[in-house]
N, C-alpha and C positions, 0 to 999 in steps of 0.2 A: 253530371257532366255538363249540362246546359249552363249551370251557374259558373263552373270553372272556366268554360270557353268565353262567356261574357266578361268575366272578371279579367282574364288574360288579354282579351281584345282591347278593353278600355285602358288597361295599364300600358299596353304597347302603343296605343293611339296617343295617349298623353305624353309619354316619354320620347316618342319620335318627334313630337312637336317641341319638346324641351330643347332638343338639340338644334332645332331651327331658330327658336326664339329666345335663346338663353342669354343673349347679351342685354344687360340692363343699361338703360339710358340715364346717364347722370348729368344733370344740369346744375350749374353753379347757383342758380336762383332758387332751387328747391330747398325748403326748410321743413324738416320733420315736425309733425304737429299731432295733437291728440284732442279728443273731445269726450267729456264725461256726460252721460245722459241717463235717464231712467223714467220709470212710470210705476204706478200702483193702481190696483182696483180691488174693490170689495163691495159688501152689501150690508144693509139692514134687512133681514128677511123674516118671514112668518110662514110656517107650514099650515096652510088653510085646511088641507085634506090630505090624508095619507092612504096609499094602497094597503089594503089589509094583509097582503101576502109579502110585502116588502120586496117586490120584484124590481128588476132593472139594475143598471149600474151607472146611472147619471148622478149629477151633483147632489140631489136631494132624495135619492131612492130609499135610503135607510133612516131618514129623519121622521120622527113620530109627529102625529097631528098636534097642532097648537104649540109646537116648539118654535122659539124665536132666538135670533142671535145677531150680534154685530160680528161680521166676518171679513177678514182680509184674504182674498183668494190669490193674489199675485203681487209680488214686488220684484221689479227688475232694476239692476244697477249695471250699466254697461260702459265700456271704455273702448273707443275706436282710435287707433293710432296709425298714422301714415309714416312708415319707415322710409320709403322712397317713392318715386313716381311709379314704380312697378310693384311694390310690396306694401301691404297693410295688414294689420291684425285686429282682432276683436275679442274682447273678453266680456262675458255676461255672467253675473252672479244673480241667483234667483231664489226667491221663496215661491213655491208653486203648490201649496197645500201639503208640503212634506214636513213631517214632524219626527222628533227623536223618540226614544223609548219612553220618555217621561211625558210626552205629549207637547213639548215645546217646539215652536217653529224653528226650522233649520234652513240653512242656505246651501244650495248645490250649484254646480257649474252648469250653466245652460249653453254656453258657447265659449270656445277657446280655439281659434283657428288662425291660420296664415293664408292670405289671399295673394296669389300671383296674378296680377292684372295683365290682360291682353297676352296671355301665354301663347295664343295664336289669335288671328284677327277676330275681334269682337267676342272673346271668351276669356273667362277667369277660372283659374284652378284654385280650389279650396282644399287645404290639408288640415285635419284636426276635427274638432267638434263644431258642427254648423247645422243650420236649418235644413231639414229634408224637403224634397219637392212635394211631399204628400198633400200638404194644404198650406204650409206657412208662406210660400213664395208667391202664390197667385190667388187661390180661392179665399184664403183668410183675409187678404188685403182688400179684395172686392167686397166681401161680406161686411167688413169694417167694424163689426161689433163683437170682437173677441172678448172685450171687457164685460159683455153681457152673457154671451154663450159661445161655446166652441162650435166649429163647423161640424157637420154630421159625422164624418169619418173619425175626427178627433174625439167627439162626444161619445161615440160608440167604441172607442179604444181599438180601432183597426190598425193604427200605426203610431209612431212617436213623432213629435215635432222636430226633434234634433237627433243627431247620431254622430258617432265618431267614425271618420273614414276619409274618402277621397271624393271630391265633387267637382263637376264642371258646370258653370253657369254661362250660357252663351246666347247670342242672338244672331239673326240672319241679315239684319240691316241696322243701320246706325240709330234709327228712330225706335227700335225695339218693337216693331210691329209683329215680328215672328221670332220665336226663340225656343230654347230648350234648357232643361236642367236634368243632369244625370248624377247619380251618386252610388258608390259602393260603400257600405258601412257594416258595422257589427250587428245592427238591429237591436241594440240594447239601450238606446238613448244615452243617458249620462252614466250608466253602469258599465263596469268592465266586461269584456267578452267572456263567455262561459262555454262556448262550443266551437266546432270547426267551421260552422257555416257563416256565410255573409248574406246580407240583404242587398238586392239590386233595385234601385229606384230609377224611373224614367218619366219625364214629362215634356210635352211639346205644346206650345200655345200660339194662338193667332189673334191678332187685334185688327179689326176692320173699321172702316168709316171713321177715320181719325181717332182710332182706338176706343170708339164707343161700344163696339161689339167685341166681346172677348170669348174665345173658345179655348178650353184647356182640356187636354187629354193626358191621362196619367195611368201608370201601371207599376206594380212592384212584385217581386218574388222573393220568398225566403224559405229555404229548407230548414225544418225544425228537428227532424229525427230521421235516421235511416233504419235502425233496428229497435224492436223486433218487426216493425213495419214502418213504411215511409209516412212522414207527416210534413206538410208544407202549407204555406199561405200564399195565395196569389190574388192580387187586388187589381180591379179596373175601375176607373172613374171618368166621367165626362162632366164638364162644367160649362155653362153658357150664361152670359150676362149681357144686358144692355145697360150702359151707365152714362148718365149726363150729370151736369152740375146739380140739378134739382131732383133727379129721380134715378134710381137703380132697380132693375128687376133681374133676378137671377134664378137659375135652376141647376141642380146637381143630382146626378144619379150614380150609384156605385154598387159593385158586387165583389164579394170576397169568397173565394173557394178555399175552404179549410179541409184539406185532404186528410181523411181518416181521423177526424177530430171527434166523431161520435162513436160510441160503443153501445150496441143495442142487443136485445134478446127478443127473438120471435118464437112464439109458442106453436103456431100451426103453420104447416102440417106436422112439423117436428120442432123440438127445441133447438134453436140456432143462436149462437152468440158470435157476433161479427162486428167489424168496423165499417163505418160509412162516411162519405164526404158530407160536410155541412156547407151550405151556401147562404151567406148573409147578404142582404141587400137593403138599400135605402133609396128613397126619392125625396128630394127636398126642394122647396121653392121659397123665395123671400122677395120682399119689396121694402125699400127704404126711400125716404125723400124729405124734402124741406117744407116746413110749415111757415116759419119765419126765418129769413136769411140770417145765418150766423148766430141764431139764438135758439131755435126750436126745430127738431127733426122728429120723424116717426120711423118705426121699423116693425115688420111683421114677418114671421116665418112659420112654415108648416112642414113637418117631416112625417113620412111613413117609414117604419123600420120593421123588417122581418129578419130575425136572427138566424132562421134556417128555412129556406123555401123548400128544402127536401124533407122536412119533418113529416114523419109517418105516424099517425095516431094509433096504428095497429101495433107499433113496436113499444117495448119497455126499455127505456134508455137508462143505462148506468152512468153514462157520461155524455154531455152534449144533448142534442135533441131538444133545443129550447122551444117550448110550445107557444110562447107569448109574443104576439105581434103588438107593435106600439104606434101610437099617434102622438106627435109632439107639436105643441103650439106655443109660440113666443110672441108677445106683443108689448110695445112700450113706447115711451117718448124719450127724447134726448135734449135736455136743457143745457145750454152752453153759456154760462155767465162770463167766461173768458175762453179764448181759443184752446187753452191747455187744461180746462176744467169741464167735466161733464157730469151732470146729475141726471140719472136715468130711472124713473119709475117703470116697472115692468112686471108682467106675470108670466109664469111658466106652467103649462098643463101637459101632463104625460099620461096617456091612458094605456091599459093593458087588456088584451083579449086572448084568453086561453083556448087553444085548439084541441086540448085533450078531450077525449070522449066522455060524455056523461058528467061534465062539471057544470055547476050552476051557481047563481048568486054572485057574491063578491069574488069567489075563486074564478068564475068565468070572466067577469069584467069589473075593473075598478080603476082608480086613477090617483095621481099625485097632483096637487095644486099648491103653488108657492107664489106669494106676493113679495116683491123686493123693491128696495130703493138702492140702486147701484151707483157708486161713485167711482170716477176715473180721473186721474190727474197725471200730467206729464211734468217732468223737470228736465230742462235741457237748455 
């Protein structure tokens, strides 16, 4: 019911404003125009050490020790077209690690939308497939090194970067010191809808001291199942950063309640099989800055991730109940021989600590370690 009411309210809110702002301003001097752009990034990597249990779901979790490869992780080809002063469109084709049944790289649609500019004062309406507010619009831009690694909620697969639906991107003043991003989507990214439920996204941000301090608050909700019992996902995140031309420091923390996602068996005092909520959380901090202006930068990030703070070592789980907490460290340099070319040596370390009773040795604690030379280039 909550989801239906929220959905109805936003649809009503949008289309009431359509009636007020529906007149398109046509000027004789406007000429439709388009722009082709794109970028790509990948790595030369070597798996220095591998977790003995193949735990985790990050980029290199299931890669064996001493494995090496030349890898392309992303290719984007985009086209932005201005239809009129009020309307524009965007199409993005992407390779993002997706392969066909034969293992060949394939292309998917990352974005295909219509933007109605200034549908009401200082707000745009997006219809179609577009970026979600989860991390793509604020936190990923401040982090600035998606070519090296995803933001924590993206890395831990809490949500998708894009979705098909209806979105509003707005601000409260012309400078963009305060703003918001809302969306209702299928919750399926680029895949077609498969159920009756919709995902609701909401974000509000604040920029202080000439936009040097950024505060971003985010939440989403998605019903996943009604029978035989309710399942849903509810996420909350807060992001704070201080950014200048030479140095940026940021911190992000998030929590996701996964209602009835765990199934467990309890032996004492009697055998009980039941469902339980799982609550995942992370805390992340990063710093990046300039060593040589326009030539050499550095970046460092540390994450703590707990897939279920409700995990009970007395239960036997048949589903969910992830026992392994993780620490992630990323460190590297960014050499820029040209403003559109980045060569970035870096290392990634991800450790695992098992909370199950009576486990020892490598089952109790182990890690993944990867050395990489990442390349990133833009064409536009």
